[in-house]
N, C-alpha and C positions, 0 to 999 in steps of 0.2 A: 504494499500499499504506500501511499504518499506520506511523507513526514509533514507534521504541521510547520507552517512557515517559520515559527519561532525557533525550531530545532534544526532547520537546514543549515548547512555549513554555507557561510557567505564567502564568495570568491571575489577577489579584486580583479575585475575584468580588464582594467587598464594595465595591470602589472603581470609580467610572466611568472610562471611557477618557478620554484627553485631549480628544478632540473628541466630547463626548457629545451624542446627539441629544436633542431636546426630550422625547420619549416616555420615553427612558431616564433623563433627568434628573428627570422627575416621579416615576418609580418610585423612584429613589434617595432622593429627598427625602421620599417617603411622602405626596405631595399629588396632587390630581387635575390634569389638564392645564390646566383653566381657571384654577385657582389659580396655576399656573406662568406662564401667559400674562399674567395680571394683574401678577405680579411683574416679569416682562420689560417689560411696557408702562410701569410705574412707574419703570423703570431700576434696580431693586434687584439684578438679576443681568445682568452684561454678557455679550453674545454676539458671535460673529464668524461670517463666512461661510467655508465650506470646501467646495469642489467644488460650489458652488451651493446648499449646504444650510446652514441656521442651526444653529450648534453652540454648546455652552457648555463652557468649559474646567473641568477638574476643580477647579482653585483657586477659581474663582468659585463653584462649588457648595458647596465646603467652607466658604468665607467666609459664604455666605448661610445655610447650615445652622447655623454657629456663632452668627450674629447672631439667629437666630430660634428658638434652643433655649430651651425654657422653663426658668426659674430656679426650683428648688425649695428 
């Protein structure tokens, strides 16, 4: 059955999960996947393995986004 609204886990939809997949990370950053892979290959975003999958931490995404934010 459905859980009452008060008992449902709230998710912060604007923030990626701690172990964010590469597809989700690209969406969060607003870049295409090939640009994300280039940044990963250059070592600009650190990754780790979780359950056999490559994931990116939320902190790493936030740092990358802050470094690459255009200055107006």
